[in-house]
N, C-alpha and C positions, 0 to 999 in steps of 0.2 A: 266778502267775509268768509273766512274758512269754516267749514262745518265743525260741529263739536263744541259751540259755545252756548252757554246758558246765561241769558241776560236778565238782570234783576234790578229792582229799586232797593234802597237801603236806608236805613236810619242815618240821618245825616246828610243824605243825598239831596240836592236842591229839588224842590217840588216841581219846577218847570222841566227840569231834565228828565224827572221820573214820569211825568205826565207824557211828554213826548216819547219816552221809552215804551210806556204801556199802550198809548193810544194808537201807535203805528200798527197795531195788529188787531183784527176783529175780535171782540169780546165773545162772540158766539163761537167762532171757530177755535179760539184758544183762550178759555176763561182765565182772567187774571184774578188774584195774583199767582196762583199755582207755584208758590215759593216755600221752601223750607228754610226759615231763618232762625231756627233754634239754635241757641248757643249753650245749652245744658241738657244732658240726658243722665238718668241715674246709672250708676255702676251696676255691672251684672253680678258682681260677687257680693252675696249676702253679708259678708263680713266688712264690706267697704263703707267708706264714709260718702260725702257728696261727690268728691272728685277724685279721690285717691282710694286705693285697695291693696291689700297685702299681696306678697309674693311667696308667702309660706304655703305649706301643703295643707289639704283638707283633712279633717279628722276621720270623716267616713262619708259613705254615700247619704245623700239627703235630697229633700225637696223643699224649696222655699217659695212662698208666696209673699209678695210685698206691693205696697201701694205708696205713691209719692204725689202729694198734692203741692201746687205751686201757684203763687200770685206774682204777676209781672206788671210793671208800670212802665208805659212808654216803649213798648217793644219795637214799634216801628213809627218813626217820626219824620216828617217831611217839611223841609224849610225852603221857602221860595226867596232866592237872593235878591230878586227884583223888588218885591213888595214887602219882604220880611215877614210874610204871613207863615204861620206855623200851623200844620194840620197833623192829627195823630190818627192814622187809619186804625192803629190798635193801640189804645190808651190803657185800658185795664183787661187783664187776661187771667182767668182761673182755669187751670188745667190739672190733669191727672194722668200719671203713668202707672200702668199695671204691669209688674214684672214677675215672671215664673222662672225659676232657676233649678236645674237638676245636676247635682255633683255626682259624677259617676265613677270617679277614682279619687286617689289622694293628690293626683295632679291635674285634674281636668273637670271642667264643667261646660254646660250648654244651657240656653235659656231663650226666652222669647219676651219682647217688651212691646206694648202697645199704648201709644199716646192718645189722649183725648182732650179735646177743648171743650170744658164745661160752660164757659161764658166768655165771650170776646166782645168788647165794646170799644167804639172809637168814633171818629168824626166822619167816617165813611169814604168811599172812592167814588169819583165820577161815574155816571151811568155809561160813558163811553168806554169805560174799563171793565166794569161789571155791570150787568143789566140790572141788578138789584140796587146798585149803588153803595153797596157795603160788603164787607166780608161776613161770612156765616157767623151766627152767634154761637153755635156748637159745631163741632166737626171732629172727624176722625183723622188721626195721623198715620204714618207710614209704619207698617209692621216691620219689626226688627228682630232677627235671629242673631244670637251672639255666642261666642265661645271663648274660653280662657284655658291656657295651658301653662302650668309652672314648669319652667326649664331648670332653674337653679332655686331651691328653697332655702329660706333663712330662718328655718324652724328655731335654730338655737343662736339667732343673731348673725350679724354679718351681712354679706351682699346677697340679694335675691334678684331673680330675673324671671318674668313672665311674658307670654305672648298673647294678644288679644285680638279678636276679629269680629266684625259686624257685617251683616248683609241686610239692607232694607229693600222693601218692596212697595211700589207706589199704590197703597191701599187707602191713602187719605183723600181728603176732599180737594178737588182741583182747583177750588177757588179760596183755599185757606193759605195761611202763611206757615204751615207745617207739613207739607207734602211736597215730594220731588216729582219731576216729570217721568222719571224711570228709576230703576234700582241703583243702588250705590254699594260699595264695598270698601272696608276700612280694615287696615292691618296696623297694630300699634304694639311697641315694645315698651315695657315697664320695668325700671330699674329701682330697686328698694335697699337702702342701707339701714339696717335695724341695729339700734343700740339699746342699753338699759334705759336711756333718758328719752329717746325719740326715734321715729323713723323719718328718714329723709328720702323723699321720692321724686323721680322724674319720668315722664313719658313722652314718646314722639311717635307719630304714626303717618299714614297717608291714606287719603280718601279718594276714590275713583269713582266718577259718575258713568255707569255703564251705558245708559241710553242718554244720548246727548241731542240738543236741537238748537236751531237758531231762533232765538226769541228776543225782540222781533228781528227781522232781516236787517234793519238799519235804524238808526235814530241818534239824535245829538245827545251827548253825554251818557250814552250807554255803558254799562260797566260788563266786562266779560267774566262770568264766574264759572269756573270749572273745578278742577281738583283741589283738594285742601290738605294742609299739614297740620293736624291737630297736635296740641302739646299741653302738658301740665307740669307744674313744679310746686311741690309743698312739703309741709312737715305735719306729722301726726305725733301728738303728745298725750300721755296718760297723766291725769292730774295727781296720781299718786306719788309722782315725783316731787310734787309740792306738799306732801303729807296731807292730800286730800284724797277721797274715794279709795279706801284702804282695800276694797274688794276688787278694784281695777275694773270697774264695769264701764267707765266713761272713756271716750277718746275725743281729744279736741283736734280739730283740723284748721290749718291755715294754708290756702292754696291760691296759686295763680293759674288761670287756665285761658285757653283761646286756641286760635288757629291762624295759620299763614295760607295765602293763596298758593296753589301748587300748579297753575297753569290754566289758561293761557297767560293771565296775569301772574307775575312772579312776585316773591316777597321782597320787602324793603325797596319798592319802587322799580323793580326789575320787570321785563315784559310788558305787556299791555298796561295801560294806565288804570289806576283805581285800587292800588294795593292798600291804602290806608282804609278804604271802605270795606275791604274784604280781610282785614286783620283784626277780628274782635279780640279784646283783652278784658278779663274780668278778675275780680278778687273775691274769694269766698271763704266763709267761717261757718264752722258747724260744730256740734256737740252730738256724739253718738252714745246712747245709754243701752247697754245689754240688760235684758230682763229674764226673770225666771231662775229657778235653782240651777238649771243647766245652761242658762244664757241663750235659749233658743229663740227668744223674741228680741226686738230691738225697737227703739224709738230714736228718731233723729230730727233735729232742727237746725236750720241754717239759713244764712243770707248771702246774697251774691250782688255785687255792684259793679257797674260798667266803669272800665277805665278809659274808654274811647267811645266814639260815635259810629262804630263800624255796624255792618248788617246784623240785625238781631240783638244788638247789646241793649238791655233795659237799663233805665236808670236805677232800678231796684227790683230785686227778686227775693221772695221769701219762700222756703220750702220746708215741708214737714213730711217725713217718711216714716213708715212702720211696716214691719214683716215679722213673719214666723217661720222657722225652720223646722220641718218634720224629719227626724232622724232617730236611730237606735242609739241608746245609751250603754250598750253592751256590745263593744266591738268584736270581742272573741265569742260571744253568744254562750258564755259559761254560766250565766245566771247571776253573776256578781256585777253590779253597776260599776260603770267606769270610774266614778268618783271614789269608789272604795276598792277598786281592783288594783292591786300592786303590780300586776303583770296584764295590762289591758289588752295586748295583742297575743297572749298565750292563754288558751283555755285551761281552766282548773280540771283536774284529773278525777275528781269527785270520787275518792276512795275512802272517805270517811276521816281522813287525816288532814287538819288545817284546810278545810275546804273553803273557808270564808275569806281567805286572803286573795283568791282569784289566780293564784301561781300553781303550776303543775309541780308536784313533788315526786321526783324520780327515785329518791331513796329516802323513805320516811325515817328510818332508824339511823341513818348516816353510818352504815357499817360497810359501804363500799360495793355492796350487792344491790343492784338496781331492783326495784319492786317487782318488776315483770318476771325476775328471776329468783326473787327471795321468797323462800317458803315460810318465813317468818318476818313479814315487812316492817312490823312494828316493834320488833325486839332485835337489838344489836347481836349479831352472830359473827361466824367465820364462813369462808367459802368452803364448799364441799362438792365433789364430783357428783354426789348423790342429789338430784334435783329435790328430794324430799327433805333433805337436811341442809341444802344450800342457804346460807344466810341465817342459820339458826344457831344458838349457842352450842359450843363443842360439848361432847359427852363428858359428864362428871363436872362440868362448869356450872356454877351457881347461876341459875336463871334470873335475870334482873326483872324486876317488875315491868309490865308493859307499859309503854307510854300512853298517857291519857289522850284519848281523841276528844279534845276540848277546843272550842274556838279560841283563836288567838286573842290574847288580852293586851290592851294598850299599857305601855309602861307606866308605872306609878309616877305622879307628878311630885317633884321635890317640894 
């Protein structure tokens, strides 16, 4: 058998085949399961939903802290075709993902994600596989570093494109179902078409396992798990199009997601056998609600249901997420909040003239002489070679009253 294969049991794989697969290696030397069968992880973009995220540029530098709680039912199920017996090594699972994200420019972010299993219960595994006879009740998953770069933003609608990358490290428990034997790397491209009614989005990527091993060396019914091809396809809709949510705080999501084997087993039955067990497909629904005056916080609730019996596909998954973004609300640092600043990226010149609108006024009196050269910046005048008279009324001209330095008023309502 060629080097570079990672062998795994799967939900929907026969119990007899999986037992032969696992028991052919000593539990003490290579504790089982040591498998990462997760089929969902939170998006790194703090503006994202459960599976989809925007390709628009970021408003400003920021730091986000988020937590995602999940419940899964029947994550790993074994069926023995000979006896018909069904066992569930992982029947109920409560987990938590902690995510920290740093936006460092209008087009890029980096972050870290740490998964935790708070409670994992099931029928257990034979002591020939794990000395304790069961998977751990609590465990730590693999630490993940991620990044995102916006290549083509669709801030004003139309087509957007972003690149995403992830690198995981084997920091998790070797006897859990949420840790790899070695590091993995993923590159993914996300295309988003934004219209006034909805965002239609698709992504496609490739995951490479950096550290590979033969586990076990041989065994009947073994499945060769190697690289993967993750994908998503979905739609984001704002309920405001249905005359609901007039403040556009909510985002509804409908998404298909999953992965295909990328070697040694090939997709669609190509390569080594077992592509069906290595091609998870799920359907997710979610509702995201932005919170606070500046929409710095969010809460998100969703469900995810399995469409097949591939590795790690639960019969049902419920997810609840919440987070808060710490950022400045004054992009140009001129003292005028962005929601009141008519020029949010241009600092106010603070010269006592219409300073509340947040826009610099190069020529207060509109006489064609910029204030920097105008000896009478608030009184219309004429140009003069004399710097002391430049921009001031001509000699003998009736001097108009100075313009009042008052705060701009909103126009009267009809």
